[in-house]
TORLUMLO-333843 format. One record per residue (C-alpha): residue number from 0; residue in three letters; x, y, z. Coordinates in steps of 0.02 Angstrom, whole numbers, padded with zeros to 5 digits. Layout:
[rec NUM ala [X Y Z]],
...
// end
This chain:
[rec 0 met [03474 02833 02741]],
[rec 1 ala [03647 02865 02814]],
[rec 2 ser [03630 03053 02793]],
[rec 3 arg [03467 03051 02892]],
[rec 4 trp [03551 02960 03034]],
[rec 5 ile [03696 03085 03038]],
[rec 6 leu [03572 03229 03034]],
[rec 7 ala [03475 03151 03179]],
[rec 8 val [03633 03137 03285]],
[rec 9 val [03681 03319 03250]],
[rec 10 val [03506 03378 03296]],
[rec 11 cys [03512 03275 03456]],
[rec 12 val [03677 03352 03506]],
[rec 13 leu [03619 03530 03469]],
[rec 14 leu [03445 03519 03545]],
[rec 15 ala [03467 03398 03688]],
[rec 16 gly [03630 03472 03750]],
[rec 17 cys [03730 03312 03743]],
[rec 18 gly [03894 03375 03814]],
[rec 19 gly [03991 03215 03794]],
[rec 20 pro [04082 03116 03928]],
[rec 21 ser [04139 03270 04026]],
[rec 22 thr [03961 03321 04075]],
[rec 23 asp [03798 03238 04119]],
[rec 24 gly [03701 03305 03968]],
[rec 25 gly [03654 03470 04046]],
[rec 26 thr [03527 03405 04172]],
[rec 27 gly [03524 03454 04354]],
[rec 28 glu [03634 03591 04428]],
[rec 29 thr [03803 03536 04361]],
[rec 30 thr [03923 03652 04274]],
[rec 31 gln [03968 03603 04098]],
[rec 32 thr [04146 03618 04036]],
[rec 33 thr [04215 03587 03866]],
[rec 34 ser [04384 03510 03834]],
[rec 35 ala [04447 03682 03782]],
[rec 36 glu [04405 03751 03955]],
[rec 37 arg [04497 03618 04054]],
[rec 38 val [04655 03677 04139]],
[rec 39 leu [04787 03553 04191]],
[rec 40 ala [04899 03605 04335]],
[rec 41 pro [05082 03557 04322]],
[rec 42 pro [05119 03394 04412]],
[rec 43 pro [05197 03408 04585]],
[rec 44 gly [05384 03380 04585]],
[rec 45 thr [05402 03394 04397]],
[rec 46 thr [05575 03341 04341]],
[rec 47 thr [05665 03356 04177]],
[rec 48 ala [05758 03225 04079]],
[rec 49 pro [05944 03205 04114]],
[rec 50 glu [06073 03277 03998]],
[rec 51 thr [06115 03158 03857]],
[rec 52 gly [06229 03150 03711]],
[rec 53 ser [06414 03146 03689]],
[rec 54 thr [06524 03265 03594]],
[rec 55 thr [06707 03301 03606]],
[rec 56 gly [06749 03467 03685]],
[rec 57 ala [06909 03559 03652]],
[rec 58 ala [07011 03702 03719]],
[rec 59 thr [06976 03867 03635]],
[rec 60 gly [07122 03977 03591]],
[rec 61 gly [07250 03835 03613]],
[rec 62 thr [07320 03711 03489]],
[rec 63 gly [07167 03597 03506]],
[rec 64 ala [07016 03611 03393]],
[rec 65 thr [06868 03712 03453]],
[rec 66 ala [06694 03639 03476]],
[rec 67 ala [06537 03742 03454]],
[rec 68 asn [06421 03751 03603]],
[rec 69 ala [06270 03663 03531]],
[rec 70 ala [06110 03652 03630]],
[rec 71 thr [06011 03494 03663]],
[rec 72 thr [05826 03491 03704]],
[rec 73 asn [05763 03351 03814]],
[rec 74 ala [05579 03313 03841]],
[rec 75 ser [05495 03208 03973]],
[rec 76 thr [05312 03160 03970]],
[rec 77 ser [05220 03137 04133]],
[rec 78 asn [05049 03145 04214]],
[rec 79 ala [04935 03075 04078]],
[rec 80 thr [04761 03144 04119]],
[rec 81 asn [04600 03114 04020]],
[rec 82 gly [04697 03057 03869]],
[rec 83 thr [04806 03213 03876]],
[rec 84 ala [04992 03210 03910]],
[rec 85 gln [05088 03357 03980]],
[rec 86 thr [05265 03376 03915]],
[rec 87 thr [05400 03469 04010]],
[rec 88 met [05542 03537 03905]],
[rec 89 ala [05718 03577 03964]],
[rec 90 thr [05863 03645 03864]],
[rec 91 tyr [06043 03607 03913]],
[rec 92 asp [06206 03665 03840]],
[rec 93 lys [06299 03514 03778]],
[rec 94 asn [06470 03583 03822]],
[rec 95 val [06508 03640 03998]],
[rec 96 gly [06625 03791 04001]],
[rec 97 tyr [06769 03801 04125]],
[rec 98 glu [06932 03899 04135]],
[rec 99 leu [07113 03846 04125]],
[rec 100 arg [07238 03966 04203]],
[rec 101 val [07423 03935 04169]],
[rec 102 ser [07568 04036 04239]],
[rec 103 asn [07756 04025 04215]],
[rec 104 ala [07874 04097 04345]],
[rec 105 gly [08054 04133 04306]],
[rec 106 pro [08158 04181 04155]],
[rec 107 thr [08137 04018 04056]],
[rec 108 glu [08013 03994 03912]],
[rec 109 arg [07910 03836 03936]],
[rec 110 thr [07779 03731 03847]],
[rec 111 val [07642 03670 03963]],
[rec 112 thr [07537 03522 03902]],
[rec 113 val [07369 03495 03987]],
[rec 114 arg [07273 03334 03955]],
[rec 115 val [07099 03300 04025]],
[rec 116 val [07034 03121 04019]],
[rec 117 asp [06862 03055 04067]],
[rec 118 ala [06890 02952 04226]],
[rec 119 asn [06755 02825 04177]],
[rec 120 asp [06810 02773 04003]],
[rec 121 ser [06983 02853 03978]],
[rec 122 thr [06922 02958 03831]],
[rec 123 val [07030 03111 03800]],
[rec 124 thr [06915 03260 03821]],
[rec 125 val [07037 03404 03806]],
[rec 126 glu [07220 03413 03758]],
[rec 127 val [07305 03581 03740]],
[rec 128 ser [07484 03643 03735]],
[rec 129 val [07522 03820 03791]],
[rec 130 asp [07687 03905 03750]],
[rec 131 leu [07732 04028 03887]],
[rec 132 ala [07865 04162 03886]],
[rec 133 ala [07961 04208 04044]],
[rec 134 asn [07845 04267 04185]],
[rec 135 glu [07690 04248 04075]],
[rec 136 ser [07513 04196 04125]],
[rec 137 val [07370 04148 04010]],
[rec 138 glu [07188 04096 04027]],
[rec 139 arg [07096 03977 03911]],
[rec 140 asp [06918 03912 03906]],
[rec 141 leu [06890 03725 03920]],
[rec 142 asp [06732 03638 03860]],
[rec 143 phe [06676 03472 03933]],
[rec 144 pro [06547 03363 03843]],
[rec 145 ser [06455 03325 04005]],
[rec 146 ala [06467 03332 04194]],
[rec 147 gly [06570 03200 04282]],
[rec 148 thr [06740 03158 04352]],
[rec 149 tyr [06893 03193 04245]],
[rec 150 glu [07078 03159 04270]],
[rec 151 val [07190 03308 04233]],
[rec 152 ser [07375 03283 04195]],
[rec 153 val [07500 03421 04163]],
[rec 154 glu [07674 03402 04088]],
[rec 155 val [07814 03530 04079]],
[rec 156 gly [07976 03454 04019]],
[rec 157 asp [08012 03310 04138]],
[rec 158 ala [07895 03373 04275]],
[rec 159 ser [07714 03316 04285]],
[rec 160 ala [07564 03321 04401]],
[rec 161 thr [07395 03232 04402]],
[rec 162 glu [07231 03273 04492]],
[rec 163 glu [07048 03222 04482]],
[rec 164 trp [06922 03357 04438]],
[rec 165 ala [06735 03345 04474]],
[rec 166 val [06646 03445 04339]],
[rec 167 ala [06470 03506 04380]],
[rec 168 ser [06336 03522 04247]],
[rec 169 arg [06313 03710 04264]],
[rec 170 asp [06390 03864 04345]],
[rec 171 pro [06572 03813 04369]],
[rec 172 glu [06636 03851 04543]],
[rec 173 asp [06821 03827 04511]],
[rec 174 ala [06952 03847 04375]],
[rec 175 leu [07098 03732 04340]],
[rec 176 ser [07258 03820 04392]],
[rec 177 val [07430 03766 04332]],
[rec 178 his [07585 03854 04399]],
[rec 179 val [07763 03818 04346]],
[rec 180 ser [07892 03877 04473]],
[rec 181 glu [08062 03956 04432]],
[rec 182 asp [08149 03788 04450]],
[rec 183 gly [08021 03699 04337]],
[rec 184 glu [07911 03615 04467]],
[rec 185 val [07727 03596 04419]],
[rec 186 tyr [07588 03643 04540]],
[rec 187 leu [07412 03590 04492]],
[rec 188 gly [07261 03650 04587]],
[rec 189 phe [07091 03733 04579]],
[rec 190 val [07046 03914 04613]],
[rec 191 ala [06873 03985 04649]],
[rec 192 ile [06795 04082 04506]],
// end
């Protein structure tokens, strides 16, 4: 008995043109569409999810450990239509790459220690010591776990300097520049990349 009922429903669908809830059964002058033919336009003002996660970055090429640039994928679901959800994907690099430029003027060898601390929670993000010969300059890459405000402190012997650094999420616009003068004074600033 049940198989006859199923067969009757299948015959009804095939012969009568029952198109389901997206059509009116094929009567009149309407255009039938199937769910496979529907096209959803992207929602206006689509946004992506903010960058998440926390890892510890490190200076590469210095005495600190190096951190691999892992990628994170964030998804946001928006615009539910006819039981369908459209998902927008965005991929972010977890670590944000910046440059550290250190120069030593004069005939004295010096060790420059750079420490970068998250201004919100005082977490040490980067700590690197650079040994410089007389009149030597070096460049290092710095990786930050996320965008934000960081406090940079530099020590050379008894001299020190501290500045705040606003780190953007992508495309760094400036590099951290540390200069030690002949008489051992520390100058901390930012130079355009």
